[in-house]
N, C-alpha and C positions, 0 to 999 in steps of 0.2 A: 625363514621357512618354518622354524619352530613356533614363532608367534602366529603365523597364519594357521598352522595346524591346531594350535590351542584355541584360536578364534572359531575355527570350524567345529571343533569338539563342543565348545560352549554353545554355539548356535544349535547344534543337534540336541543338546541337553534341554534347551529352552523349547525346542519343537517337541521333544518327548514329553515335557511337562504339559504343554498345551494339548497334546494328543491324549494324555491320560485323563484329561477332564473333558474331552470332546464329547458332546451329546448332539445327536442329529436333531436340530431344532426346526425341521421342515414344517412342523405343525405346533403352534403355540397352544397354551391352555385355553385361550379365548376361541381359537379355531375348533378345538375339540369340543368345547361347550356348545359352540354353534352347531356342530355335527350332531351332538346329542339332542339338542332341542329340535333340529330339523327332522331327525329320525322319529322323535316322539310325536311331532306334528303329523308326519306321514302315518304313523301307527294309529293315532287317535282318529284320523280321518278315513283311512283305508282298511285297517285291520281290526280296530275297535276291540280291545282286550275284554271289556265287559260282556261282549257278545260271544266270546270264545274262551270262557273261563276253563282252565284246566288244560288247554292246548299248550304245546311247547312254546310257541311264539308269544302267546299271552302271558304265560307264567314268567318267562325270561324278561319280558318287557316290564312287568309289574315289579319284579325283583330289582331290576336295574333302576327304575324310578325311585323305589324305596331307598336304595343304597345311595342315590344321588340327593336324597332329601326333598324330592319333588312332591307337591301336593297332589293327591289323587283320592278317588272314592274307594279307599282300601276296605272299608266295612262291607260294601256291596260285593267286592271281589272275594272277601273272606267268607261271606255267606254262601257264595257259589262253591268255594272249595270245601265247605263243610258238607254240602250235599254230595259232592264227589267222594269225599273220604268215607262216607257211610257205606259205599259199595266196595271198598277195598277188602281184599282177603289175602291169604297166603299165596294164592295162585296169581294175584295181580303182578304185573311186571314191576320188579323192585325198583327199576330206574324211574318209573312214573311216580311211585310212592316217595322216593327220595326228592324228586323235583317238587312234588306237592308240599312236602314238609318244609322246604325252603321258602316256597311261595307263601305258606301260612305264616311263617315267621316274618317275612317281608310285609305282610298285610296286617301285622300286629296281633296275630293269633298265637295259640299255644299248640305246637305240633305234638305234644305229648297227650293232648286231649282235644280232639276235634272230630265231630261226628261220632261221639262215643267210642273213639278208638285212639290208641297211642301209635301214631304212624311213625314215630321215631324208632321205636322198638321193632315195628313191622318192617322197617326199611333197613335195619342194620343188625342188631344183636339178638333178635328173637325170630328165627326163621325155622319153618318145619322142614321135614325131609321131602315133602312134596315138591317144593321148589327151593332148595337150599341156597343160601347166599354163596355166590361164586358160580352158579349155573351159567351166568352170562359172561364169565371170565373176570379179568382184573377190574373192569369197570364197576362191577358190583361192589367190590371191596373199596375202591377209591370213592365211589359215591357214598357208601356207608360211613367212611371215616370223615368225609367232608360234612355230612349231615350231623354226625355226633359232635364235631368241633364247632359247628355253626352257632350253637347255643351252649356249648360246654355241657352237654347232656351226660348223665351218668349211666353206667352199665351195671344194674343192680346185681349184687352177689347172690348166688343160689340158682337163679334161673336164666341168666344171660348166657347165650351160646357163644358169643364173641366179645372179647374185650378189645380195647384199643391196641394192646400189644399184639393180639392175634391178627387183627386187621392189618397192622403195619407189616408184620412178617409175611402175611399172605400177599400183599402188594409187592414186597421185595422179591418174593419167590418167582414172580413173573418176569423180572428183568433179564433181558438177553445179553449176550456177550458184547454186542455193539452199543449197549446202553438203552435200547428201545424196550418198551413194554408191549410191543405188538405192532403199533403204527404211530403216526404222529399224534393223533387225537388221544389215543390211550396213554401215550407217554406224557402228554401235557396234563391230562387228568390225574395221573399218578403223581406228578410233581406238585400239583395243587394240594393233593391229599397229604403228601409227605412234608410239605413246606413247614408246618409248625414244629417238625422234629428234625430240622436241618442241623444236625449235630453229629458228633463222632461216636455216639452210643452204639455198640455192636449188638446185632440180633443174630441168633442162631437159626439158620435156614437149612432145611434138609432138601437135598437135590439128588434124586435117584438113589436113595439109600446112603448118601454121603452128606456130612454136615459141613456147612461153611458159614463164615461170619460176615455180615454185611451191615453197613451203617446207612442211615437215610442221607447223610451229607454226601457220601461217596456216590450213592445211587443217583442223587439229583445232579451231581457234577457230570457223571457219565451220560445221563439222559440229555443234558444240555449239549454235550458233545454230539450226540446222535442228531438232535434237532438242527445243530449247525451244519451237519453234513447233508441234510435233506432240504435245507432252506433254499429258495430260489434267489436269483440276483435282484429281484424286485423287493425282497424282504418278506414275501408271503410264502405259504406252504401248500399252494395248489388248490386250496378250497377256503372259503370264508370261515367255515366252522373250525377247521384245523388252525387257521391263522388266529382266530379270536381266542381259542383255547390256549395256544402257545403264548399269546400276549398276556392273558390272565395268569398263566403259570409263572412267567417272569415277574409279574407284579407281586405274586404271592411270596416269592423269595426276596423281593425288595431290591433287585439290582437291574441295571441296564447292561447286560453282558455283551461285551464287544464281539463275542463269538457269533452273535445273532445280528450283526450288522454286515450286510453284503452290498458292495458297490455304494456305500454310504446310505443304504436304505435299511431302516429299522423294521421291526415287526409291525409297528404302528403304521409306517408308510405302506407296508404290504396290505394291511387291513383296509386302509382307506382307498385302495385301488378298486375295492368292491362297492364303493359308494356310488349311488345314482344321482342324477340331477334333481330328482324329486325329494331327496333327503333320505330315502330308504336304502336298503342294501339288498344285494342278490348274489346268489352263488354263480349264476351264469352270465353276469354282466348285462343282464337284460331287464326284465320287469322286477321291481322290488318285491321282496317276499317277507312275510311277517316273521317266519322262523329265522331267516338269515338276519333280519334287522334286530331280532331279539338277542341273538348271539353277539352281534356287533355292539349293541347298546351296553351289554354287560362288560365287554372288553373296554369300551371307551370310558365307562364310569369307573371301572377298576383302575385304569391307567391314571385317571384324574385323581382318584382317592390316594393312590400311591404318591403322586407328585405333590399333593397337599398334606401328606403325613396324617391321613385320616384312618390308617389301619387297613388291614386286609379286607378285601371285598367279601370274604366268606366269614368274617368274624362279626356276628350279629350283636355281640356284647358291646361293640363300638359303633356308635351311630356316626353322625356327621352330615353336614349340609354344604353342598358345593356352590350354593348361591345361584341356583338356576330358576328359582321361582320368579315370576314377573316383577314382584316388588323388590327383589334382591339383585336381580341381574344387572350387570354393569355393561353388558354388550349391547350393540345397536338393535333397536326393535324394528322388526320388519313391518311395513305398513299392511294393514288389513288383518293382523293377527293379534292375539293377546299374549303371545309368547315372545319374550325378548331374546334377541340373539344377534350375532354378527351375520351379515349377509354372506352366505358361502359363495365360493367361486367354483362352480361345478366343472367348467371347462378345464381349468388348470389341474384339478384333481383327478379327472377322468382320463386325462391324456395318457397316463401310464398303463391304462388297461389294454390298449391295442398291442403293446409290446409284451404284456404279461403272458406267460405260457400257461395254458389251461390244461391241467392234468387231473383226472379224477383221483380222489383219495382211495387208497387200497382197501380201506375199511372205515366204517363210521363208528363213532363212540355212542354209547347208550345215552339217551337224553339226560338221565339223572346224574351222570358223571360229569356233566358240563357245568357252566357257571352256577355256583351255589352262593347264596348271599345271606346277609343277616343285618337287621337294624330294627330299631323301634321307630316306625314311621310316625310323622306328625299327623294329627288328625286333619283331614281336609275340610274346608268350609262346606263342601258339597256332600260330605259323608252322610250316608243314610242313617237316620236315627232309629230305624225300626229293628235292626239286627242286634241282638244281645245274646252272646253265647250262654248256653244253659249251664248254671253253676253246679253241675253234678260232681260229686267227689271223684278224684282220679283213682284208677285202679292201682293197687299197691303190690299185686302179685299176679302171676300168670299160671294158668293150668298147665299140667304136664303135657308135652307134645308126644305124639305116638312114635315110639322107636327112638333109638339113640341118634344123636346128631352126627352125621357123617359129612364133613366138609368136602366140597368139590375142589380138586387141585392138590398141590403138594401137602403132605402131612408135616406139620410144624411143631417141634418140641416146645414145651413151655419154658419161659424165662421170666425173671422178675420184670415188672413194669417199669421202664426207664423214662416215664413221662416227664418232660421238662415244661417250663413256662411257655405257653403258646405264643406269647408276645416277644420271645427272645429274637433279637434281630441278627441277621446274618453278619458274620465278621468280615465277609468279603467286601463290605462297604469301606473298610479301612485301607484296602489295598492301594487305591490311587493316592491317598494321603501319604502312606509310607513311601511309595515310589517317588513322590514329589519331594519329600524331605531328603531322601537319599540323593536325588539329583541336585538339589540346592546345596547340600554339603559338598558334593563333588565339585560344583561350580565355585564354591567359596575356597576350596583347596587350591584350584587352579589360579584363582585371583591372588591368593596369598603367596604362591610360588613366584609369580611375576612381580609382585610388589617388592619382594626381596632382591630383585635384580637391580643393578645400577642403572640400566637403561630400560625404561618402561615405554609404553606408547606403541601399541600394535599398529596403529594407522599412521605413525609419524613418517612423513615422506623424507627421502634422502635429500640432503641439502644440495641445491643446484648452484655451486660456486666453484671458482677455479682452485681455491685452496683444497677443498674437499676432493676434487678430481685429481689434483696433484698427489695428495696423500694416497688415494686409491691406486694411482699409477705406480707410485713408489713401492707400495706393498706388493703389487703384482710383479714388478721388476725384481724385488728382493726374493720373492718366491721362486722366480725363474732362475736367478743366480744360485739359490740354494739347491735347486734340482740339478743344475749343472755340476756343482761341486760334489753332490752325492754320486752322480754318474762317474765323475773322474775318480773319486775314491774307490768306487766299485771296480773300475777297470784296473787301478793300481793293485788292489788286493788280488784280483784275478791273475795279473802278471806274476806277482810274488808267489802265488800258490803254484804256478806252472814251473817256476824255477826249483 
């Protein structure tokens, strides 16, 4: 019995080791590459980004293509963004400016000087009292921090109204007791913004006149707990946009957290339930939509970059090529197209849609607090040679704004800037390795104990012969005789005690 118990314990340890490394591999990298190329095919044929420059869907698609290292006419797109940036003012929706700043970087431009404007400062640290940063809630602060970190932009001393420290504390001040930052989309955007500061540095936050200390690491941990609570059994979050943002949030912290695996379905499984047979994506499981496809593309490219150790989707200082250009692709080429890819299996991937529960999101995130990216894209052979940015000197100072800066939201006391290296990896990656080492040590201990026994062999069968049976019978008889003697002795003692 003891041997059987030890064997069962050993088996459970091995199962535990396997579980600690278990990754839902329902979709391989080649399948995700195929989905990316199919979605881009649909976008180029139906949505045409160059005909919709500055729209949410077009900007997100160009950003995703740039982060994937795909060839495209980025110069033409950048020329269109420059015309749009000329019209930006302090009254322009800050989320639109933030998204444009990221699209400019993705197209190979300079967001600090495009259309005679510095749209980085306009979207983050230099806002007037007319429409201050934070008027749109936590999304404004999340988008501002993502934009600043996309190119490691500086916040000049003297006239910057917000530093990175102040943006971090502002985001932290919005976290609720259940870990949420308002809803699923806002929570995912906050995780993306705080991911480079996933550490134990404490920030002082004022809450209704009382001060409390919070760290980005704990805030992210609690936010993931909240996301786990609201995730569906299919792995999605009841809308494509929310599911795509959560997928990118998990990629930004560099882990596949088991809390976001439901019924063996990951967030990526949930995202791909929104995929249509034509290659595009949609929110309503019906006709493909350019905005939904743009969000999905960003999430797919982000996931592939993480799996290939190419750095964060939002770090434009790190480029990378996923090998999706026709000359590089190793997947099967579809007949009649110039884009190489594996032929998808729409029927198998759309089956889960019928069972998915469709529930509208309680709120939507501002477009700018969504997928933000960065890279220096390669020049396309089709790039337009006519566009050359004007080499006008960049501004070095800003005029004084009217009135004092009054931030919207909680008032946050100043603390020293605890900025750490943006490339610091989460220590949570070491957890499975530590668990496996401990399990192996426990298994080795069990083996050593049994090796010291005279009789080893857990599976050794009992000998089937007459001598062995006789010995067993004799032992049984001796035990019975011993019990009889003990009973007789007990009775004798009892009689003597009565006398």
